[in-house]
C-alpha positions in Angstrom: 20.5 -72.4 -65.9 18.5 -71.0 -63.0 20.0 -69.9 -59.8 19.3 -68.1 -56.6 21.8 -65.7 -54.9 22.7 -62.7 -52.8 24.1 -59.6 -54.7 27.5 -59.0 -53.1 28.7 -56.1 -55.5 28.8 -55.0 -59.0 31.5 -53.5 -61.0 31.6 -51.9 -64.4 32.3 -54.1 -67.5 32.9 -52.2 -70.7 30.9 -49.1 -71.5 27.3 -50.0 -70.7 27.6 -53.4 -68.8 28.3 -54.7 -65.1 29.7 -57.8 -63.8 27.5 -58.8 -60.6 29.1 -60.9 -58.0 26.5 -63.1 -56.1 26.7 -65.5 -53.3 24.7 -68.7 -54.0 24.4 -72.2 -52.9 27.3 -73.2 -55.1 29.4 -70.3 -53.5 30.6 -67.1 -55.1 29.9 -66.6 -58.8 30.0 -63.8 -61.3 27.6 -62.8 -63.8 27.6 -60.4 -66.7 24.6 -58.1 -67.0 24.9 -56.9 -70.4 23.6 -53.2 -70.9 23.0 -52.8 -67.1 24.1 -49.3 -67.2 21.5 -48.2 -69.6 18.7 -46.2 -68.1 16.0 -48.3 -69.6 17.5 -51.6 -69.2 15.6 -52.6 -66.1 18.6 -54.4 -64.2 18.7 -52.1 -61.1 17.3 -54.9 -59.0 20.0 -57.3 -60.2 22.9 -54.9 -59.4 21.8 -53.7 -56.2 23.9 -54.9 -53.3 22.0 -57.0 -50.7 19.2 -58.0 -52.8 18.1 -61.6 -53.0 17.6 -62.4 -56.6 16.5 -65.5 -58.9 18.1 -65.3 -62.0 18.3 -67.2 -65.3 22.1 -67.3 -66.7 23.8 -68.8 -69.5 25.6 -72.1 -68.7 28.9 -71.1 -69.7 32.5 -70.4 -68.1 31.4 -66.7 -67.9 27.7 -66.6 -67.4 25.5 -63.9 -68.7 22.1 -62.8 -67.3 18.9 -63.6 -69.4 16.2 -62.7 -67.0 15.9 -62.1 -63.1 13.4 -61.5 -60.4 14.0 -60.0 -57.0 13.0 -62.2 -54.1 13.8 -60.0 -51.2 15.3 -56.4 -50.8 16.8 -55.0 -47.7 16.8 -51.6 -49.1 14.8 -50.1 -46.3 17.8 -50.3 -44.0 19.2 -47.6 -45.6 17.0 -45.3 -43.3 18.8 -46.8 -40.2 22.7 -46.1 -39.8 23.3 -48.9 -37.4 21.5 -51.5 -39.7 23.6 -50.3 -42.5 26.9 -50.6 -40.5 25.8 -53.9 -39.4 25.1 -55.0 -43.1 28.7 -53.9 -44.2 30.2 -55.9 -41.6 28.0 -59.1 -42.7 28.8 -58.3 -46.4 32.6 -58.4 -45.6 32.2 -61.7 -43.8 30.1 -63.2 -46.7 32.5 -62.0 -49.4 35.3 -63.8 -47.6 33.7 -67.3 -47.0 36.4 -70.0 -48.2 35.6 -71.5 -51.4 35.6 -75.0 -50.1 32.9 -74.3 -47.3 29.7 -76.0 -47.4 27.9 -73.4 -49.2 24.5 -75.2 -49.6 24.3 -75.3 -45.9 25.5 -71.9 -45.2 23.5 -70.0 -47.8 20.2 -70.4 -46.1 21.6 -69.2 -42.8 23.2 -66.1 -44.6 20.0 -65.4 -46.5 18.0 -65.7 -43.3 20.3 -63.4 -41.3 20.0 -60.6 -44.1 16.2 -60.7 -44.0 16.3 -60.7 -40.1 18.1 -57.6 -40.3 15.1 -55.8 -41.4 13.1 -56.4 -38.1 15.4 -57.9 -35.4 17.9 -56.1 -32.9 20.9 -55.4 -35.3 23.8 -55.6 -32.7 22.4 -58.8 -31.3 22.0 -60.2 -34.9 25.4 -59.3 -35.9 27.0 -60.9 -32.8 25.1 -64.0 -33.4 26.1 -64.1 -37.1 29.7 -63.5 -36.4 30.0 -66.2 -33.9 28.0 -69.0 -36.0 30.2 -67.8 -39.3 33.4 -69.0 -37.3 32.3 -72.5 -38.5 32.4 -72.1 -42.2 35.9 -70.4 -41.8 37.0 -73.3 -39.8 38.1 -71.2 -37.0 35.6 -72.0 -34.4 36.9 -72.3 -30.8 36.4 -75.7 -28.8 33.5 -75.0 -26.8 32.8 -78.8 -25.7 35.7 -79.6 -23.4 38.7 -78.6 -21.3 41.7 -78.4 -23.4 43.9 -79.9 -20.6 41.8 -82.7 -19.3 38.8 -83.0 -21.5 36.4 -82.1 -18.5 33.0 -80.4 -19.5 32.7 -78.4 -16.5 33.9 -75.2 -18.2 34.6 -72.1 -16.2 36.8 -70.1 -18.6 36.9 -69.4 -22.3 40.3 -68.1 -23.7 38.9 -66.9 -26.8 42.2 -65.7 -28.3 43.5 -69.3 -28.2 40.2 -70.6 -29.2 40.1 -73.0 -26.0 38.0 -73.7 -22.8 39.3 -74.8 -19.5 37.6 -76.4 -16.4 37.9 -75.2 -12.8 40.7 -77.8 -12.1 43.0 -76.4 -14.9 42.5 -72.7 -14.3 41.9 -70.0 -11.7 40.4 -67.7 -14.3 36.7 -67.3 -14.6 34.3 -65.9 -17.4 31.6 -68.3 -17.2 29.0 -66.0 -18.3 30.9 -65.1 -21.4 31.5 -68.7 -22.2 28.0 -69.6 -21.8 26.7 -66.8 -24.1 29.2 -67.5 -26.7 28.2 -71.2 -26.6 24.7 -70.2 -26.7 25.1 -67.9 -29.6 27.2 -70.6 -31.5 25.1 -73.8 -30.9 21.4 -72.6 -30.4 18.9 -72.0 -33.2 16.2 -70.2 -31.1 14.6 -66.9 -32.3 17.1 -63.9 -31.9 14.8 -62.3 -29.3 15.2 -65.4 -27.1 19.0 -65.2 -27.0 20.5 -64.1 -23.6 21.5 -60.5 -23.8 25.0 -59.6 -23.0 27.5 -56.7 -23.3 27.7 -56.8 -27.2 30.4 -54.3 -27.4 32.6 -56.8 -25.3 31.8 -59.5 -27.7 32.5 -57.5 -30.7 36.0 -56.6 -29.3 36.7 -60.0 -29.0 35.4 -61.1 -32.2 37.3 -58.4 -34.1 40.5 -59.7 -32.6 39.7 -63.1 -33.2 38.9 -62.6 -37.0 42.0 -60.6 -37.4 44.4 -63.1 -35.7 43.1 -66.3 -37.4 42.0 -65.2 -40.8 43.4 -61.7 -41.2 39.9 -60.1 -41.7 40.0 -56.7 -40.3 36.5 -55.8 -39.1 37.3 -52.3 -38.0 34.0 -51.2 -39.3 32.8 -52.2 -35.9 33.5 -48.7 -34.8 30.3 -46.7 -34.8 27.9 -49.7 -34.2 
């Protein structure tokens, strides 16, 4: 069976082998790489976290690796501290994607985001990534209409509650934050075309939001 996947992590298996966890269009799977720890085995590309690989594996309950190719590598980000930190946050989110999510749809976006990490503004990329990934987790806020009257004339996003309100239903205002959040969630433009905003403010809200609704603590935000 031939698959494509993103290497999430690898752990030791017996004396000379590894179990490699991949995110694929089928969701998360594990593959045994027999002899991967042997110096001359040639499996380094398959066990390197962040690599995008194509692999032929056995069609069994606990599949083993037959052969593989590295499609893309993001190894060069190791020279940039900020990109490494962003990658670690992204990796934590990818690892926890719910099993019942639409992986066929999500996979290509995750793959593109990792490749974009090589060249794009890492902090803006992360903000967009985290906002869009609220959908597969099933915790996306209601951005379309007022929670009270269904008006679409929104002036305030109460992100902790995941709700929006119109000018007739609240005196609070954060229209710029709402517009940027909505743009980051819905639009599919090139990253450079997205509106600039205070990314640290967005990260602070998102950290609390992920922690509140799925108990995913992205404290690694610190230092980005």
